KEMI-808705 format. One record per residue (C-alpha): y, x, z; residue in one letter. Coordinates in steps of 0.25 Angstrom, whole numbers. Layout:
<atoms>
<atom><Y>Y</Y><X>X</X><Z>Z</Z><residuo>a</residuo></atom>
...
</atoms>
This chain:
<atoms>
<atom><Y>0</Y><X>0</X><Z>0</Z><residuo>m</residuo></atom>
<atom><Y>14</Y><X>4</X><Z>-3</Z><residuo>k</residuo></atom>
<atom><Y>25</Y><X>7</X><Z>8</Z><residuo>g</residuo></atom>
<atom><Y>30</Y><X>-2</X><Z>18</Z><residuo>m</residuo></atom>
<atom><Y>42</Y><X>-11</X><Z>17</Z><residuo>d</residuo></atom>
<atom><Y>48</Y><X>-16</X><Z>30</Z><residuo>n</residuo></atom>
<atom><Y>35</Y><X>-14</X><Z>36</Z><residuo>g</residuo></atom>
<atom><Y>27</Y><X>-22</X><Z>26</Z><residuo>k</residuo></atom>
<atom><Y>17</Y><X>-16</X><Z>16</Z><residuo>t</residuo></atom>
<atom><Y>20</Y><X>-18</X><Z>1</Z><residuo>e</residuo></atom>
<atom><Y>8</Y><X>-22</X><Z>-7</Z><residuo>l</residuo></atom>
<atom><Y>3</Y><X>-13</X><Z>-18</Z><residuo>t</residuo></atom>
<atom><Y>1</Y><X>-19</X><Z>-32</Z><residuo>s</residuo></atom>
<atom><Y>-14</Y><X>-20</X><Z>-30</Z><residuo>l</residuo></atom>
<atom><Y>-13</Y><X>-27</X><Z>-16</Z><residuo>l</residuo></atom>
<atom><Y>-3</Y><X>-37</X><Z>-21</Z><residuo>s</residuo></atom>
<atom><Y>-12</Y><X>-40</X><Z>-33</Z><residuo>g</residuo></atom>
<atom><Y>-23</Y><X>-42</X><Z>-23</Z><residuo>v</residuo></atom>
<atom><Y>-14</Y><X>-51</X><Z>-14</Z><residuo>a</residuo></atom>
<atom><Y>-10</Y><X>-59</X><Z>-26</Z><residuo>g</residuo></atom>
<atom><Y>-25</Y><X>-62</X><Z>-29</Z><residuo>e</residuo></atom>
<atom><Y>-28</Y><X>-66</X><Z>-15</Z><residuo>y</residuo></atom>
<atom><Y>-15</Y><X>-75</X><Z>-14</Z><residuo>f</residuo></atom>
<atom><Y>-19</Y><X>-82</X><Z>-27</Z><residuo>v</residuo></atom>
<atom><Y>-33</Y><X>-84</X><Z>-22</Z><residuo>a</residuo></atom>
<atom><Y>-29</Y><X>-89</X><Z>-9</Z><residuo>a</residuo></atom>
<atom><Y>-19</Y><X>-99</X><Z>-15</Z><residuo>e</residuo></atom>
<atom><Y>-29</Y><X>-104</X><Z>-25</Z><residuo>l</residuo></atom>
<atom><Y>-39</Y><X>-106</X><Z>-13</Z><residuo>s</residuo></atom>
<atom><Y>-28</Y><X>-113</X><Z>-5</Z><residuo>r</residuo></atom>
<atom><Y>-27</Y><X>-123</X><Z>-17</Z><residuo>r</residuo></atom>
<atom><Y>-41</Y><X>-126</X><Z>-16</Z><residuo>g</residuo></atom>
<atom><Y>-46</Y><X>-117</X><Z>-28</Z><residuo>y</residuo></atom>
<atom><Y>-58</Y><X>-108</X><Z>-28</Z><residuo>l</residuo></atom>
<atom><Y>-52</Y><X>-94</X><Z>-30</Z><residuo>a</residuo></atom>
<atom><Y>-60</Y><X>-81</X><Z>-31</Z><residuo>s</residuo></atom>
<atom><Y>-53</Y><X>-67</X><Z>-33</Z><residuo>i</residuo></atom>
<atom><Y>-61</Y><X>-59</X><Z>-43</Z><residuo>t</residuo></atom>
<atom><Y>-65</Y><X>-44</X><Z>-42</Z><residuo>l</residuo></atom>
<atom><Y>-54</Y><X>-34</X><Z>-46</Z><residuo>r</residuo></atom>
<atom><Y>-61</Y><X>-31</X><Z>-59</Z><residuo>n</residuo></atom>
<atom><Y>-61</Y><X>-45</X><Z>-65</Z><residuo>t</residuo></atom>
<atom><Y>-52</Y><X>-45</X><Z>-78</Z><residuo>k</residuo></atom>
<atom><Y>-40</Y><X>-54</X><Z>-77</Z><residuo>g</residuo></atom>
<atom><Y>-45</Y><X>-63</X><Z>-66</Z><residuo>v</residuo></atom>
<atom><Y>-42</Y><X>-61</X><Z>-52</Z><residuo>d</residuo></atom>
<atom><Y>-46</Y><X>-75</X><Z>-46</Z><residuo>i</residuo></atom>
<atom><Y>-56</Y><X>-85</X><Z>-51</Z><residuo>l</residuo></atom>
<atom><Y>-52</Y><X>-99</X><Z>-47</Z><residuo>c</residuo></atom>
<atom><Y>-58</Y><X>-113</X><Z>-47</Z><residuo>s</residuo></atom>
<atom><Y>-55</Y><X>-127</X><Z>-43</Z><residuo>n</residuo></atom>
<atom><Y>-62</Y><X>-132</X><Z>-30</Z><residuo>s</residuo></atom>
<atom><Y>-74</Y><X>-137</X><Z>-38</Z><residuo>d</residuo></atom>
<atom><Y>-75</Y><X>-125</X><Z>-47</Z><residuo>a</residuo></atom>
<atom><Y>-73</Y><X>-133</X><Z>-60</Z><residuo>t</residuo></atom>
<atom><Y>-61</Y><X>-125</X><Z>-65</Z><residuo>k</residuo></atom>
<atom><Y>-59</Y><X>-110</X><Z>-64</Z><residuo>t</residuo></atom>
<atom><Y>-48</Y><X>-101</X><Z>-68</Z><residuo>v</residuo></atom>
<atom><Y>-46</Y><X>-86</X><Z>-68</Z><residuo>a</residuo></atom>
<atom><Y>-33</Y><X>-81</X><Z>-62</Z><residuo>i</residuo></atom>
<atom><Y>-27</Y><X>-67</X><Z>-63</Z><residuo>q</residuo></atom>
<atom><Y>-17</Y><X>-64</X><Z>-52</Z><residuo>v</residuo></atom>
<atom><Y>-4</Y><X>-56</X><Z>-54</Z><residuo>k</residuo></atom>
<atom><Y>4</Y><X>-52</X><Z>-41</Z><residuo>t</residuo></atom>
<atom><Y>18</Y><X>-48</X><Z>-40</Z><residuo>n</residuo></atom>
<atom><Y>22</Y><X>-42</X><Z>-26</Z><residuo>r</residuo></atom>
<atom><Y>36</Y><X>-47</X><Z>-27</Z><residuo>r</residuo></atom>
<atom><Y>43</Y><X>-60</X><Z>-31</Z><residuo>s</residuo></atom>
<atom><Y>46</Y><X>-59</X><Z>-46</Z><residuo>n</residuo></atom>
<atom><Y>39</Y><X>-68</X><Z>-55</Z><residuo>r</residuo></atom>
<atom><Y>34</Y><X>-57</X><Z>-65</Z><residuo>e</residuo></atom>
<atom><Y>20</Y><X>-51</X><Z>-65</Z><residuo>w</residuo></atom>
<atom><Y>14</Y><X>-39</X><Z>-73</Z><residuo>v</residuo></atom>
<atom><Y>2</Y><X>-41</X><Z>-82</Z><residuo>l</residuo></atom>
<atom><Y>-4</Y><X>-32</X><Z>-92</Z><residuo>n</residuo></atom>
<atom><Y>-6</Y><X>-34</X><Z>-107</Z><residuo>q</residuo></atom>
<atom><Y>-20</Y><X>-41</X><Z>-105</Z><residuo>k</residuo></atom>
<atom><Y>-12</Y><X>-54</X><Z>-100</Z><residuo>a</residuo></atom>
<atom><Y>-8</Y><X>-57</X><Z>-114</Z><residuo>e</residuo></atom>
<atom><Y>-22</Y><X>-59</X><Z>-119</Z><residuo>f</residuo></atom>
<atom><Y>-30</Y><X>-63</X><Z>-106</Z><residuo>f</residuo></atom>
<atom><Y>-29</Y><X>-78</X><Z>-104</Z><residuo>y</residuo></atom>
<atom><Y>-38</Y><X>-90</X><Z>-103</Z><residuo>a</residuo></atom>
<atom><Y>-36</Y><X>-105</X><Z>-100</Z><residuo>d</residuo></atom>
<atom><Y>-42</Y><X>-102</X><Z>-86</Z><residuo>n</residuo></atom>
<atom><Y>-35</Y><X>-89</X><Z>-83</Z><residuo>h</residuo></atom>
<atom><Y>-22</Y><X>-89</X><Z>-75</Z><residuo>f</residuo></atom>
<atom><Y>-13</Y><X>-79</X><Z>-69</Z><residuo>y</residuo></atom>
<atom><Y>-7</Y><X>-81</X><Z>-55</Z><residuo>v</residuo></atom>
<atom><Y>5</Y><X>-73</X><Z>-53</Z><residuo>f</residuo></atom>
<atom><Y>8</Y><X>-70</X><Z>-38</Z><residuo>v</residuo></atom>
<atom><Y>21</Y><X>-66</X><Z>-32</Z><residuo>n</residuo></atom>
<atom><Y>19</Y><X>-60</X><Z>-18</Z><residuo>l</residuo></atom>
<atom><Y>34</Y><X>-59</X><Z>-15</Z><residuo>h</residuo></atom>
<atom><Y>33</Y><X>-46</X><Z>-7</Z><residuo>n</residuo></atom>
<atom><Y>25</Y><X>-53</X><Z>3</Z><residuo>n</residuo></atom>
<atom><Y>37</Y><X>-60</X><Z>8</Z><residuo>k</residuo></atom>
<atom><Y>33</Y><X>-74</X><Z>5</Z><residuo>q</residuo></atom>
<atom><Y>20</Y><X>-82</X><Z>-1</Z><residuo>q</residuo></atom>
<atom><Y>16</Y><X>-78</X><Z>-15</Z><residuo>p</residuo></atom>
<atom><Y>20</Y><X>-86</X><Z>-27</Z><residuo>d</residuo></atom>
<atom><Y>10</Y><X>-89</X><Z>-38</Z><residuo>y</residuo></atom>
<atom><Y>12</Y><X>-91</X><Z>-53</Z><residuo>f</residuo></atom>
<atom><Y>0</Y><X>-97</X><Z>-60</Z><residuo>i</residuo></atom>
<atom><Y>0</Y><X>-95</X><Z>-75</Z><residuo>v</residuo></atom>
<atom><Y>-11</Y><X>-97</X><Z>-86</Z><residuo>p</residuo></atom>
<atom><Y>-15</Y><X>-84</X><Z>-92</Z><residuo>s</residuo></atom>
<atom><Y>-11</Y><X>-89</X><Z>-106</Z><residuo>k</residuo></atom>
<atom><Y>3</Y><X>-91</X><Z>-101</Z><residuo>v</residuo></atom>
<atom><Y>3</Y><X>-77</X><Z>-96</Z><residuo>v</residuo></atom>
<atom><Y>-3</Y><X>-71</X><Z>-109</Z><residuo>a</residuo></atom>
<atom><Y>8</Y><X>-78</X><Z>-117</Z><residuo>t</residuo></atom>
<atom><Y>19</Y><X>-74</X><Z>-108</Z><residuo>y</residuo></atom>
<atom><Y>16</Y><X>-59</X><Z>-107</Z><residuo>v</residuo></atom>
<atom><Y>13</Y><X>-58</X><Z>-122</Z><residuo>k</residuo></atom>
<atom><Y>26</Y><X>-64</X><Z>-126</Z><residuo>e</residuo></atom>
<atom><Y>35</Y><X>-57</X><Z>-115</Z><residuo>t</residuo></atom>
<atom><Y>29</Y><X>-44</X><Z>-118</Z><residuo>h</residuo></atom>
<atom><Y>31</Y><X>-46</X><Z>-133</Z><residuo>a</residuo></atom>
<atom><Y>46</Y><X>-50</X><Z>-130</Z><residuo>a</residuo></atom>
<atom><Y>47</Y><X>-37</X><Z>-121</Z><residuo>w</residuo></atom>
<atom><Y>42</Y><X>-28</X><Z>-132</Z><residuo>l</residuo></atom>
<atom><Y>51</Y><X>-34</X><Z>-142</Z><residuo>a</residuo></atom>
<atom><Y>64</Y><X>-33</X><Z>-133</Z><residuo>a</residuo></atom>
<atom><Y>71</Y><X>-20</X><Z>-133</Z><residuo>p</residuo></atom>
<atom><Y>69</Y><X>-11</X><Z>-121</Z><residuo>g</residuo></atom>
<atom><Y>78</Y><X>-1</X><Z>-114</Z><residuo>k</residuo></atom>
<atom><Y>89</Y><X>5</X><Z>-123</Z><residuo>a</residuo></atom>
<atom><Y>84</Y><X>-5</X><Z>-134</Z><residuo>g</residuo></atom>
<atom><Y>70</Y><X>2</X><Z>-136</Z><residuo>r</residuo></atom>
<atom><Y>57</Y><X>-5</X><Z>-138</Z><residuo>a</residuo></atom>
<atom><Y>48</Y><X>-8</X><Z>-126</Z><residuo>h</residuo></atom>
<atom><Y>35</Y><X>0</X><Z>-126</Z><residuo>i</residuo></atom>
<atom><Y>23</Y><X>-9</X><Z>-125</Z><residuo>d</residuo></atom>
<atom><Y>16</Y><X>-10</X><Z>-112</Z><residuo>t</residuo></atom>
<atom><Y>3</Y><X>-17</X><Z>-107</Z><residuo>t</residuo></atom>
<atom><Y>12</Y><X>-23</X><Z>-95</Z><residuo>m</residuo></atom>
<atom><Y>15</Y><X>-38</X><Z>-96</Z><residuo>r</residuo></atom>
<atom><Y>23</Y><X>-47</X><Z>-87</Z><residuo>k</residuo></atom>
<atom><Y>22</Y><X>-62</X><Z>-83</Z><residuo>f</residuo></atom>
<atom><Y>34</Y><X>-69</X><Z>-77</Z><residuo>a</residuo></atom>
<atom><Y>36</Y><X>-83</X><Z>-72</Z><residuo>d</residuo></atom>
<atom><Y>51</Y><X>-82</X><Z>-68</Z><residuo>l</residuo></atom>
<atom><Y>52</Y><X>-97</X><Z>-69</Z><residuo>s</residuo></atom>
<atom><Y>40</Y><X>-99</X><Z>-59</Z><residuo>e</residuo></atom>
<atom><Y>34</Y><X>-109</X><Z>-69</Z><residuo>e</residuo></atom>
<atom><Y>20</Y><X>-105</X><Z>-64</Z><residuo>y</residuo></atom>
<atom><Y>23</Y><X>-103</X><Z>-49</Z><residuo>r</residuo></atom>
<atom><Y>12</Y><X>-110</X><Z>-41</Z><residuo>n</residuo></atom>
<atom><Y>7</Y><X>-117</X><Z>-53</Z><residuo>c</residuo></atom>
<atom><Y>-8</Y><X>-117</X><Z>-48</Z><residuo>w</residuo></atom>
<atom><Y>-11</Y><X>-130</X><Z>-56</Z><residuo>d</residuo></atom>
<atom><Y>-10</Y><X>-121</X><Z>-68</Z><residuo>n</residuo></atom>
<atom><Y>-24</Y><X>-116</X><Z>-65</Z><residuo>l</residuo></atom>
<atom><Y>-29</Y><X>-130</X><Z>-68</Z><residuo>g</residuo></atom>
<atom><Y>-39</Y><X>-130</X><Z>-57</Z><residuo>l</residuo></atom>
<atom><Y>-36</Y><X>-144</X><Z>-52</Z><residuo>n</residuo></atom>
</atoms>
């Protein structure tokens, strides 16, 4: 863990990611769903979640932000990795100063967003008018909070 801030330990990126997964699993369980955290080597799926009678199941990938900004870093795979039953839950931990916020987004929406915003970024001039150099990093943002606490997006009811 990193240094201390006013006597509190700051979470590393790894620990904040793990915390985000457990917060999401706990929230799903609190809502009456069956949530199971997968092993760390499961590609693109952090949590498998079913309704209480196990007739509907979704795969969830969790992305956690330690702070409060509504922007999360993804990689290039997010442009192509989507399915009707695959969702992202983006988490804000707010530096552990308040309860987390959750943004529940279908993976197809994320794929379209990151593809379009990355293309726009590449087309726009960078510093001193120079072209941006392509990278595998992508970002998803929900500045309008359209997906905040939209648990019904999972379609498990």
